[in-house]
All heavy atoms as TSV, in Angstrom:
chain	resi	resn	atom	element	x	y	z
A	1	LEU	N	N	0.821	-1.184	0.000
A	1	LEU	CA	C	0.000	0.000	0.000
A	1	LEU	C	C	0.871	1.255	0.000
A	1	LEU	O	O	0.734	2.124	0.837
A	1	LEU	CB	C	-0.928	-0.005	1.200
A	1	LEU	CG	C	-1.882	-1.194	1.290
A	1	LEU	CD1	C	-2.736	-1.119	2.542
A	1	LEU	CD2	C	-2.756	-1.300	0.086
A	2	LEU	N	N	1.757	1.306	-0.958
A	2	LEU	CA	C	2.626	2.469	-1.067
A	2	LEU	C	C	1.851	3.652	-1.641
A	2	LEU	O	O	1.235	3.524	-2.704
A	2	LEU	CB	C	3.816	2.168	-1.982
A	2	LEU	CG	C	4.757	1.062	-1.527
A	2	LEU	CD1	C	5.765	0.739	-2.618
A	2	LEU	CD2	C	5.460	1.476	-0.257
A	3	PRO	N	N	1.879	4.782	-0.958
A	3	PRO	CA	C	1.189	5.949	-1.506
A	3	PRO	C	C	1.837	6.373	-2.823
A	3	PRO	O	O	3.048	6.301	-2.989
A	3	PRO	CB	C	1.385	7.037	-0.451
A	3	PRO	CG	C	1.974	6.388	0.735
A	3	PRO	CD	C	2.485	5.045	0.330
A	4	PHE	N	N	1.016	6.798	-3.750
A	4	PHE	CA	C	1.435	7.324	-5.042
A	4	PHE	C	C	2.036	6.276	-5.965
A	4	PHE	O	O	2.710	6.602	-6.923
A	4	PHE	CB	C	2.379	8.527	-4.879
A	4	PHE	CG	C	1.836	9.550	-3.930
A	4	PHE	CD1	C	2.451	9.787	-2.715
A	4	PHE	CD2	C	0.683	10.247	-4.232
A	4	PHE	CE1	C	1.932	10.721	-1.827
A	4	PHE	CE2	C	0.157	11.182	-3.345
A	4	PHE	CZ	C	0.786	11.419	-2.141
A	5	PHE	N	N	1.806	4.992	-5.694
A	5	PHE	CA	C	2.207	3.920	-6.606
A	5	PHE	C	C	0.947	3.396	-7.278
A	5	PHE	O	O	-0.035	3.090	-6.615
A	5	PHE	CB	C	2.893	2.768	-5.860
A	5	PHE	CG	C	3.210	1.609	-6.763
A	5	PHE	CD1	C	4.346	1.617	-7.546
A	5	PHE	CD2	C	2.346	0.524	-6.843
A	5	PHE	CE1	C	4.620	0.564	-8.390
A	5	PHE	CE2	C	2.620	-0.537	-7.687
A	5	PHE	CZ	C	3.760	-0.523	-8.460
A	6	THR	N	N	0.971	3.302	-8.593
A	6	THR	CA	C	-0.180	2.802	-9.319
A	6	THR	C	C	0.267	2.035	-10.557
A	6	THR	O	O	1.356	2.269	-11.077
A	6	THR	CB	C	-1.136	3.944	-9.722
A	6	THR	OG1	O	-2.291	3.384	-10.349
A	6	THR	CG2	C	-0.479	4.915	-10.686
A	7	THR	N	N	-0.569	1.127	-10.989
A	7	THR	CA	C	-0.345	0.427	-12.250
A	7	THR	C	C	-1.365	0.878	-13.286
A	7	THR	O	O	-1.353	0.385	-14.399
A	7	THR	CB	C	-0.448	-1.099	-12.058
A	7	THR	OG1	O	-1.752	-1.408	-11.553
A	7	THR	CG2	C	0.624	-1.607	-11.101
A	8	LYS	N	N	-2.236	1.800	-12.915
A	8	LYS	CA	C	-3.284	2.287	-13.811
A	8	LYS	C	C	-2.823	3.536	-14.551
A	8	LYS	O	O	-2.252	4.445	-13.948
A	8	LYS	CB	C	-4.551	2.633	-13.025
A	8	LYS	CG	C	-5.203	1.469	-12.350
A	8	LYS	CD	C	-6.429	1.951	-11.598
A	8	LYS	CE	C	-7.075	0.821	-10.846
A	8	LYS	NZ	N	-8.223	1.308	-10.061
A	9	ALA	N	N	-3.117	3.570	-15.841
A	9	ALA	CA	C	-2.852	4.792	-16.599
A	9	ALA	C	C	-3.754	5.897	-16.047
A	9	ALA	O	O	-4.950	5.715	-15.895
A	9	ALA	CB	C	-3.145	4.563	-18.081
A	10	GLY	N	N	-3.181	7.003	-15.697
A	10	GLY	CA	C	-3.961	8.110	-15.158
A	10	GLY	C	C	-4.285	7.975	-13.681
A	10	GLY	O	O	-4.973	8.810	-13.125
A	11	GLY	N	N	-3.824	6.902	-13.023
A	11	GLY	CA	C	-4.073	6.724	-11.591
A	11	GLY	C	C	-3.105	7.552	-10.771
A	11	GLY	O	O	-2.028	7.908	-11.227
A	12	ASN	N	N	-3.496	7.858	-9.529
A	12	ASN	CA	C	-2.578	8.611	-8.674
A	12	ASN	C	C	-2.073	7.804	-7.491
A	12	ASN	O	O	-1.231	8.256	-6.745
A	12	ASN	CB	C	-3.210	9.925	-8.200
A	12	ASN	CG	C	-4.483	9.716	-7.419
A	12	ASN	OD1	O	-4.715	8.642	-6.895
A	12	ASN	ND2	N	-5.307	10.739	-7.349
A	13	GLY	N	N	-2.614	6.590	-7.271
A	13	GLY	CA	C	-2.075	5.689	-6.258
A	13	GLY	C	C	-2.364	6.063	-4.822
A	13	GLY	O	O	-1.642	5.650	-3.921
A	14	ILE	N	N	-3.412	6.815	-4.582
A	14	ILE	CA	C	-3.692	7.242	-3.211
A	14	ILE	C	C	-4.811	6.427	-2.572
A	14	ILE	O	O	-4.938	6.394	-1.349
A	14	ILE	CB	C	-4.005	8.760	-3.167
A	14	ILE	CG1	C	-3.927	9.288	-1.746
A	14	ILE	CG2	C	-5.344	9.071	-3.795
A	14	ILE	CD1	C	-2.574	9.259	-1.141
A	15	GLY	N	N	-5.615	5.724	-3.339
A	15	GLY	CA	C	-6.818	5.049	-2.855
A	15	GLY	C	C	-6.633	4.148	-1.651
A	15	GLY	O	O	-7.150	4.420	-0.572
A	16	LEU	N	N	-5.918	3.039	-1.811
A	16	LEU	CA	C	-5.788	2.082	-0.705
A	16	LEU	C	C	-4.921	2.611	0.429
A	16	LEU	O	O	-5.151	2.273	1.589
A	16	LEU	CB	C	-5.259	0.743	-1.206
A	16	LEU	CG	C	-6.284	-0.112	-1.941
A	16	LEU	CD1	C	-5.626	-1.384	-2.474
A	16	LEU	CD2	C	-7.463	-0.453	-1.064
A	17	ALA	N	N	-3.958	3.456	0.127
A	17	ALA	CA	C	-3.157	4.059	1.196
A	17	ALA	C	C	-4.040	4.934	2.078
A	17	ALA	O	O	-3.925	4.922	3.310
A	17	ALA	CB	C	-2.006	4.871	0.605
A	18	LEU	N	N	-4.946	5.671	1.471
A	18	LEU	CA	C	-5.876	6.506	2.223
A	18	LEU	C	C	-6.856	5.653	3.017
A	18	LEU	O	O	-7.121	5.926	4.187
A	18	LEU	CB	C	-6.626	7.445	1.276
A	18	LEU	CG	C	-7.646	8.380	1.908
A	18	LEU	CD1	C	-6.992	9.287	2.936
A	18	LEU	CD2	C	-8.338	9.195	0.820
A	19	VAL	N	N	-7.375	4.600	2.404
A	19	VAL	CA	C	-8.286	3.687	3.098
A	19	VAL	C	C	-7.594	3.090	4.318
A	19	VAL	O	O	-8.175	3.026	5.399
A	19	VAL	CB	C	-8.783	2.571	2.147
A	19	VAL	CG1	C	-9.486	1.457	2.916
A	19	VAL	CG2	C	-9.692	3.148	1.082
A	20	ARG	N	N	-6.360	2.675	4.167
A	20	ARG	CA	C	-5.615	2.097	5.293
A	20	ARG	C	C	-5.526	3.079	6.459
A	20	ARG	O	O	-5.748	2.718	7.613
A	20	ARG	CB	C	-4.209	1.692	4.856
A	20	ARG	CG	C	-3.385	1.115	6.001
A	20	ARG	CD	C	-1.948	0.895	5.643
A	20	ARG	NE	N	-1.371	2.165	5.253
A	20	ARG	CZ	C	-0.247	2.299	4.571
A	20	ARG	NH1	N	0.413	1.239	4.175
A	20	ARG	NH2	N	0.219	3.481	4.267
A	21	GLU	N	N	-5.212	4.333	6.177
A	21	GLU	CA	C	-5.104	5.331	7.237
A	21	GLU	C	C	-6.440	5.556	7.941
A	21	GLU	O	O	-6.493	5.665	9.165
A	21	GLU	CB	C	-4.577	6.654	6.672
A	21	GLU	CG	C	-3.159	6.574	6.158
A	21	GLU	CD	C	-2.169	6.096	7.213
A	21	GLU	OE1	O	-2.222	6.607	8.346
A	21	GLU	OE2	O	-1.359	5.211	6.896
A	22	ILE	N	N	-7.516	5.603	7.184
A	22	ILE	CA	C	-8.845	5.808	7.771
A	22	ILE	C	C	-9.235	4.614	8.638
A	22	ILE	O	O	-9.711	4.773	9.765
A	22	ILE	CB	C	-9.890	6.061	6.670
A	22	ILE	CG1	C	-9.612	7.409	5.994
A	22	ILE	CG2	C	-11.309	6.010	7.236
A	22	ILE	CD1	C	-10.401	7.642	4.727
A	23	VAL	N	N	-9.019	3.397	8.128
A	23	VAL	CA	C	-9.369	2.184	8.867
A	23	VAL	C	C	-8.571	2.105	10.166
A	23	VAL	O	O	-9.128	1.839	11.232
A	23	VAL	CB	C	-9.152	0.928	7.994
A	23	VAL	CG1	C	-9.231	-0.347	8.815
A	23	VAL	CG2	C	-10.167	0.899	6.858
A	24	HIS	N	N	-7.292	2.368	10.108
A	24	HIS	CA	C	-6.463	2.307	11.318
A	24	HIS	C	C	-6.858	3.391	12.313
A	24	HIS	O	O	-6.826	3.161	13.520
A	24	HIS	CB	C	-4.986	2.407	10.965
A	24	HIS	CG	C	-4.454	1.143	10.368
A	24	HIS	ND1	N	-3.134	0.963	10.028
A	24	HIS	CD2	C	-5.061	-0.016	10.031
A	24	HIS	CE1	C	-2.964	-0.245	9.520
A	24	HIS	NE2	N	-4.126	-0.858	9.516
A	25	ALA	N	N	-7.254	4.564	11.836
A	25	ALA	CA	C	-7.696	5.641	12.729
A	25	ALA	C	C	-8.957	5.250	13.498
A	25	ALA	O	O	-9.203	5.759	14.586
A	25	ALA	CB	C	-7.943	6.918	11.934
A	26	HIS	N	N	-9.726	4.328	12.927
A	26	HIS	CA	C	-10.948	3.853	13.580
A	26	HIS	C	C	-10.738	2.511	14.272
A	26	HIS	O	O	-11.697	1.815	14.600
A	26	HIS	CB	C	-12.083	3.763	12.557
A	26	HIS	CG	C	-12.549	5.105	12.099
A	26	HIS	ND1	N	-13.443	5.852	12.826
A	26	HIS	CD2	C	-12.215	5.843	11.013
A	26	HIS	CE1	C	-13.656	6.993	12.192
A	26	HIS	NE2	N	-12.922	7.012	11.094
A	27	HIS	N	N	-9.470	2.137	14.474
A	27	HIS	CA	C	-9.087	0.902	15.171
A	27	HIS	C	C	-9.610	-0.346	14.450
A	27	HIS	O	O	-9.974	-1.324	15.093
A	27	HIS	CB	C	-9.553	0.933	16.635
A	27	HIS	CG	C	-9.103	2.154	17.350
A	27	HIS	ND1	N	-7.800	2.338	17.735
A	27	HIS	CD2	C	-9.782	3.274	17.720
A	27	HIS	CE1	C	-7.690	3.515	18.324
A	27	HIS	NE2	N	-8.877	4.097	18.321
A	28	GLY	N	N	-9.615	-0.290	13.134
A	28	GLY	CA	C	-10.071	-1.427	12.338
A	28	GLY	C	C	-8.910	-2.175	11.714
A	28	GLY	O	O	-7.739	-1.903	12.012
A	29	ARG	N	N	-9.253	-3.123	10.862
A	29	ARG	CA	C	-8.250	-3.936	10.163
A	29	ARG	C	C	-8.541	-3.919	8.669
A	29	ARG	O	O	-9.695	-3.914	8.247
A	29	ARG	CB	C	-8.293	-5.375	10.657
A	29	ARG	CG	C	-7.900	-5.547	12.093
A	29	ARG	CD	C	-7.786	-7.015	12.498
A	29	ARG	NE	N	-8.835	-7.877	11.994
A	29	ARG	CZ	C	-9.976	-8.147	12.615
A	29	ARG	NH1	N	-10.241	-7.586	13.771
A	29	ARG	NH2	N	-10.853	-8.980	12.088
A	30	LEU	N	N	-7.492	-3.930	7.880
A	30	LEU	CA	C	-7.571	-3.968	6.427
A	30	LEU	C	C	-6.729	-5.143	5.961
A	30	LEU	O	O	-5.587	-5.302	6.402
A	30	LEU	CB	C	-7.020	-2.665	5.836
A	30	LEU	CG	C	-6.872	-2.595	4.326
A	30	LEU	CD1	C	-8.253	-2.479	3.679
A	30	LEU	CD2	C	-6.010	-1.407	3.933
A	31	SER	N	N	-7.304	-5.987	5.103
A	31	SER	CA	C	-6.502	-7.085	4.562
A	31	SER	C	C	-6.745	-7.184	3.064
A	31	SER	O	O	-7.820	-6.880	2.563
A	31	SER	CB	C	-6.822	-8.412	5.263
A	31	SER	OG	O	-8.167	-8.764	5.057
A	32	LEU	N	N	-5.700	-7.592	2.379
A	32	LEU	CA	C	-5.737	-7.747	0.927
A	32	LEU	C	C	-5.498	-9.203	0.593
A	32	LEU	O	O	-4.738	-9.890	1.276
A	32	LEU	CB	C	-4.648	-6.892	0.275
A	32	LEU	CG	C	-4.645	-5.413	0.616
A	32	LEU	CD1	C	-3.425	-4.740	0.013
A	32	LEU	CD2	C	-5.914	-4.761	0.119
A	33	GLY	N	N	-6.125	-9.665	-0.466
A	33	GLY	CA	C	-5.933	-11.042	-0.882
A	33	GLY	C	C	-6.038	-11.177	-2.385
A	33	GLY	O	O	-6.436	-10.248	-3.088
A	34	VAL	N	N	-5.672	-12.332	-2.862
A	34	VAL	CA	C	-5.756	-12.655	-4.280
A	34	VAL	C	C	-6.874	-13.664	-4.461
A	34	VAL	O	O	-6.951	-14.645	-3.724
A	34	VAL	CB	C	-4.412	-13.246	-4.785
A	34	VAL	CG1	C	-4.512	-13.642	-6.242
A	34	VAL	CG2	C	-3.290	-12.249	-4.572
A	35	ARG	N	N	-7.752	-13.412	-5.404
A	35	ARG	CA	C	-8.872	-14.312	-5.667
A	35	ARG	C	C	-8.451	-15.411	-6.626
A	35	ARG	O	O	-7.649	-15.173	-7.526
A	35	ARG	CB	C	-10.033	-13.539	-6.274
A	35	ARG	CG	C	-10.616	-12.534	-5.324
A	35	ARG	CD	C	-11.740	-11.750	-5.936
A	35	ARG	NE	N	-12.658	-12.630	-6.640
A	35	ARG	CZ	C	-13.459	-12.258	-7.612
A	35	ARG	NH1	N	-13.467	-11.009	-8.011
A	35	ARG	NH2	N	-14.262	-13.112	-8.199
A	36	ASP	N	N	-9.017	-16.610	-6.428
A	36	ASP	CA	C	-8.792	-17.697	-7.378
A	36	ASP	C	C	-9.289	-17.253	-8.748
A	36	ASP	O	O	-10.372	-16.690	-8.861
A	36	ASP	CB	C	-9.547	-18.958	-6.950
A	36	ASP	CG	C	-8.967	-19.579	-5.694
A	36	ASP	OD1	O	-7.790	-19.315	-5.400
A	36	ASP	OD2	O	-9.693	-20.318	-5.009
A	37	GLY	N	N	-8.513	-17.464	-9.772
A	37	GLY	CA	C	-8.913	-17.059	-11.114
A	37	GLY	C	C	-8.550	-15.624	-11.441
A	37	GLY	O	O	-8.885	-15.121	-12.508
A	38	GLY	N	N	-7.893	-14.914	-10.528
A	38	GLY	CA	C	-7.464	-13.547	-10.778
A	38	GLY	C	C	-8.284	-12.533	-10.023
A	38	GLY	O	O	-9.380	-12.797	-9.571
A	39	GLY	N	N	-7.737	-11.371	-9.898
A	39	GLY	CA	C	-8.424	-10.288	-9.198
A	39	GLY	C	C	-7.964	-10.171	-7.765
A	39	GLY	O	O	-7.182	-10.981	-7.266
A	40	ALA	N	N	-8.450	-9.144	-7.112
A	40	ALA	CA	C	-8.046	-8.856	-5.742
A	40	ALA	C	C	-9.260	-8.814	-4.831
A	40	ALA	O	O	-10.378	-8.603	-5.271
A	40	ALA	CB	C	-7.325	-7.510	-5.685
A	41	SER	N	N	-8.999	-9.026	-3.561
A	41	SER	CA	C	-10.029	-8.936	-2.536
A	41	SER	C	C	-9.515	-8.002	-1.449
A	41	SER	O	O	-8.381	-8.140	-0.999
A	41	SER	CB	C	-10.301	-10.325	-1.956
A	41	SER	OG	O	-11.142	-10.238	-0.836
A	42	VAL	N	N	-10.332	-7.030	-1.069
A	42	VAL	CA	C	-9.993	-6.097	0.001
A	42	VAL	C	C	-11.054	-6.249	1.076
A	42	VAL	O	O	-12.237	-6.127	0.807
A	42	VAL	CB	C	-9.974	-4.636	-0.504
A	42	VAL	CG1	C	-9.648	-3.677	0.627
A	42	VAL	CG2	C	-9.001	-4.472	-1.658
A	43	THR	N	N	-10.629	-6.538	2.302
A	43	THR	CA	C	-11.561	-6.683	3.416
A	43	THR	C	C	-11.256	-5.626	4.464
A	43	THR	O	O	-10.113	-5.464	4.878
A	43	THR	CB	C	-11.472	-8.087	4.042
A	43	THR	OG1	O	-11.768	-9.059	3.036
A	43	THR	CG2	C	-12.444	-8.243	5.199
A	44	VAL	N	N	-12.298	-4.910	4.873
A	44	VAL	CA	C	-12.197	-3.900	5.919
A	44	VAL	C	C	-13.058	-4.370	7.082
A	44	VAL	O	O	-14.223	-4.691	6.901
A	44	VAL	CB	C	-12.702	-2.526	5.424
A	44	VAL	CG1	C	-12.752	-1.517	6.564
A	44	VAL	CG2	C	-11.833	-2.022	4.283
A	45	VAL	N	N	-12.482	-4.423	8.274
A	45	VAL	CA	C	-13.220	-4.778	9.482
A	45	VAL	C	C	-13.119	-3.599	10.439
A	45	VAL	O	O	-12.024	-3.158	10.778
A	45	VAL	CB	C	-12.652	-6.055	10.142
A	45	VAL	CG1	C	-13.394	-6.375	11.426
A	45	VAL	CG2	C	-12.707	-7.229	9.182
A	46	LEU	N	N	-14.283	-3.071	10.837
A	46	LEU	CA	C	-14.337	-1.949	11.765
A	46	LEU	C	C	-15.049	-2.372	13.036
A	46	LEU	O	O	-16.033	-3.109	12.967
A	46	LEU	CB	C	-15.093	-0.776	11.134
A	46	LEU	CG	C	-14.469	-0.170	9.884
A	46	LEU	CD1	C	-15.408	0.839	9.264
A	46	LEU	CD2	C	-13.136	0.471	10.221
A	47	PRO	N	N	-14.574	-1.897	14.191
A	47	PRO	CA	C	-15.277	-2.217	15.424
A	47	PRO	C	C	-16.645	-1.558	15.420
A	47	PRO	O	O	-16.813	-0.464	14.877
A	47	PRO	CB	C	-14.383	-1.653	16.521
A	47	PRO	CG	C	-13.524	-0.650	15.846
A	47	PRO	CD	C	-13.418	-1.057	14.407
A	48	GLY	N	N	-17.627	-2.225	15.988
A	48	GLY	CA	C	-18.979	-1.689	16.043
A	48	GLY	C	C	-19.271	-1.078	17.404
A	48	GLY	O	O	-18.553	-1.291	18.376
A	49	GLN	N	N	-20.348	-0.325	17.452
A	49	GLN	CA	C	-20.802	0.234	18.726
A	49	GLN	C	C	-21.404	-0.894	19.541
A	49	GLN	O	O	-22.225	-1.662	19.051
A	49	GLN	CB	C	-21.842	1.322	18.485
A	49	GLN	CG	C	-22.303	1.993	19.744
A	49	GLN	CD	C	-23.295	3.110	19.446
A	49	GLN	OE1	O	-23.719	3.276	18.316
A	49	GLN	NE2	N	-23.654	3.847	20.457
A	50	ARG	N	N	-21.032	-1.001	20.765
A	50	ARG	CA	C	-21.475	-2.108	21.600
A	50	ARG	C	C	-22.661	-1.700	22.465
A	50	ARG	O	O	-22.503	-1.006	23.461
A	50	ARG	CB	C	-20.334	-2.611	22.468
A	50	ARG	CG	C	-19.230	-3.205	21.635
A	50	ARG	CD	C	-18.136	-3.740	22.485
A	50	ARG	NE	N	-17.105	-4.296	21.618
A	50	ARG	CZ	C	-15.984	-4.790	22.035
A	50	ARG	NH1	N	-15.724	-4.804	23.314
A	50	ARG	NH2	N	-15.113	-5.268	21.194
A	51	ALA	N	N	-23.840	-2.127	22.063
A	51	ALA	CA	C	-25.027	-1.899	22.883
A	51	ALA	C	C	-24.960	-2.789	24.114
A	51	ALA	O	O	-25.410	-2.431	25.191
A	51	ALA	CB	C	-26.283	-2.189	22.078
A	52	ASN	N	N	-24.378	-3.966	23.940
A	52	ASN	CA	C	-24.208	-4.928	25.021
A	52	ASN	C	C	-22.712	-5.037	25.290
A	52	ASN	O	O	-21.957	-5.442	24.419
A	52	ASN	CB	C	-24.789	-6.280	24.586
A	52	ASN	CG	C	-24.574	-7.372	25.606
A	52	ASN	OD1	O	-23.858	-7.196	26.589
A	52	ASN	ND2	N	-25.180	-8.513	25.363
A	53	PRO	N	N	-22.229	-4.694	26.487
A	53	PRO	CA	C	-20.796	-4.733	26.764
A	53	PRO	C	C	-20.173	-6.111	26.586
A	53	PRO	O	O	-18.974	-6.228	26.422
A	53	PRO	CB	C	-20.678	-4.282	28.218
A	53	PRO	CG	C	-22.031	-3.882	28.659
A	53	PRO	CD	C	-23.013	-4.266	27.623
A	54	ASN	N	N	-20.973	-7.171	26.585
A	54	ASN	CA	C	-20.457	-8.532	26.403
A	54	ASN	C	C	-20.441	-8.945	24.940
A	54	ASN	O	O	-20.105	-10.070	24.613
A	54	ASN	CB	C	-21.296	-9.526	27.210
A	54	ASN	CG	C	-21.200	-9.244	28.692
A	54	ASN	OD1	O	-20.137	-8.869	29.187
A	54	ASN	ND2	N	-22.304	-9.386	29.397
A	55	SER	N	N	-20.807	-8.034	24.050
A	55	SER	CA	C	-20.892	-8.324	22.619
A	55	SER	C	C	-19.576	-7.998	21.923
A	55	SER	O	O	-18.870	-7.079	22.314
A	55	SER	CB	C	-22.019	-7.496	21.991
A	55	SER	OG	O	-21.983	-7.600	20.596
A	56	ASP	N	N	-19.264	-8.741	20.879
A	56	ASP	CA	C	-18.101	-8.452	20.033
A	56	ASP	C	C	-18.586	-7.890	18.703
A	56	ASP	O	O	-18.202	-8.355	17.640
A	56	ASP	CB	C	-17.272	-9.714	19.787
A	56	ASP	CG	C	-16.471	-10.117	21.002
A	56	ASP	OD1	O	-16.124	-9.226	21.797
A	56	ASP	OD2	O	-16.195	-11.313	21.158
A	57	ALA	N	N	-19.441	-6.875	18.746
A	57	ALA	CA	C	-20.022	-6.294	17.532
A	57	ALA	C	C	-18.925	-5.729	16.642
A	57	ALA	O	O	-17.968	-5.132	17.106
A	57	ALA	CB	C	-21.009	-5.196	17.893
A	58	GLN	N	N	-19.073	-5.940	15.346
A	58	GLN	CA	C	-18.162	-5.372	14.371
A	58	GLN	C	C	-18.854	-5.341	13.016
A	58	GLN	O	O	-19.878	-5.971	12.818
A	58	GLN	CB	C	-16.859	-6.159	14.277
A	58	GLN	CG	C	-17.023	-7.581	13.792
A	58	GLN	CD	C	-15.687	-8.315	13.749
A	58	GLN	OE1	O	-14.674	-7.811	14.193
A	58	GLN	NE2	N	-15.698	-9.492	13.203
A	59	ALA	N	N	-18.295	-4.572	12.125
A	59	ALA	CA	C	-18.804	-4.507	10.760
A	59	ALA	C	C	-17.718	-5.012	9.824
A	59	ALA	O	O	-16.538	-4.821	10.063
A	59	ALA	CB	C	-19.158	-3.062	10.411
A	60	ARG	N	N	-18.137	-5.676	8.768
A	60	ARG	CA	C	-17.181	-6.208	7.786
A	60	ARG	C	C	-17.637	-5.827	6.396
A	60	ARG	O	O	-18.817	-5.942	6.065
A	60	ARG	CB	C	-17.081	-7.726	7.900
A	60	ARG	CG	C	-16.127	-8.345	6.904
A	60	ARG	CD	C	-16.085	-9.864	7.024
A	60	ARG	NE	N	-15.702	-10.285	8.346
A	60	ARG	CZ	C	-14.453	-10.617	8.698
A	60	ARG	NH1	N	-13.498	-10.550	7.827
A	60	ARG	NH2	N	-14.208	-10.983	9.933
A	61	LEU	N	N	-16.696	-5.385	5.574
A	61	LEU	CA	C	-16.964	-5.026	4.193
A	61	LEU	C	C	-15.899	-5.693	3.344
A	61	LEU	O	O	-14.713	-5.507	3.599
A	61	LEU	CB	C	-16.916	-3.509	4.009
A	61	LEU	CG	C	-16.930	-2.980	2.598
A	61	LEU	CD1	C	-18.279	-3.277	1.940
A	61	LEU	CD2	C	-16.656	-1.482	2.584
A	62	THR	N	N	-16.289	-6.479	2.367
A	62	THR	CA	C	-15.340	-7.098	1.453
A	62	THR	C	C	-15.644	-6.636	0.048
A	62	THR	O	O	-16.766	-6.732	-0.418
A	62	THR	CB	C	-15.436	-8.639	1.526
A	62	THR	OG1	O	-15.158	-9.061	2.857
A	62	THR	CG2	C	-14.432	-9.290	0.578
A	63	LEU	N	N	-14.617	-6.109	-0.616
A	63	LEU	CA	C	-14.732	-5.638	-1.992
A	63	LEU	C	C	-13.910	-6.560	-2.875
A	63	LEU	O	O	-12.785	-6.895	-2.546
A	63	LEU	CB	C	-14.201	-4.211	-2.123
A	63	LEU	CG	C	-14.809	-3.181	-1.187
A	63	LEU	CD1	C	-14.057	-1.871	-1.302
A	63	LEU	CD2	C	-16.275	-2.998	-1.504
A	64	THR	N	N	-14.464	-6.950	-3.986
A	64	THR	CA	C	-13.715	-7.773	-4.922
A	64	THR	C	C	-13.818	-7.172	-6.307
A	64	THR	O	O	-14.809	-6.545	-6.664
A	64	THR	CB	C	-14.248	-9.223	-4.956
A	64	THR	OG1	O	-15.610	-9.201	-5.311
A	64	THR	CG2	C	-14.079	-9.899	-3.617
A	65	ARG	N	N	-12.783	-7.364	-7.080
A	65	ARG	CA	C	-12.755	-6.893	-8.444
A	65	ARG	C	C	-12.040	-7.917	-9.294
A	65	ARG	O	O	-10.948	-8.343	-8.973
A	65	ARG	CB	C	-12.033	-5.554	-8.530
A	65	ARG	CG	C	-12.028	-5.003	-9.926
A	65	ARG	CD	C	-11.447	-3.634	-9.961
A	65	ARG	NE	N	-11.476	-3.150	-11.331
A	65	ARG	CZ	C	-10.926	-2.053	-11.727
A	65	ARG	NH1	N	-10.275	-1.299	-10.870
A	65	ARG	NH2	N	-10.997	-1.685	-12.973
A	66	ALA	N	N	-12.661	-8.321	-10.369
A	66	ALA	CA	C	-12.068	-9.329	-11.252
A	66	ALA	C	C	-11.010	-8.703	-12.137
A	66	ALA	O	O	-10.970	-7.544	-12.351
A	66	ALA	CB	C	-13.146	-9.969	-12.115
């Protein structure tokens, strides 16, 4: 997740570096993976608001692109 590194023509390479900073600022986790058959997978896990102190509430978002 190097800032300003891109493989896209016309890209500026700030996207995932910025996402990483935002996720970490919210005490979350960001993981990257490779999908079978090609493409990438980006998973963001953010802590959730705990209505019940004994709960492990969290939110998960997975983005994939072929």
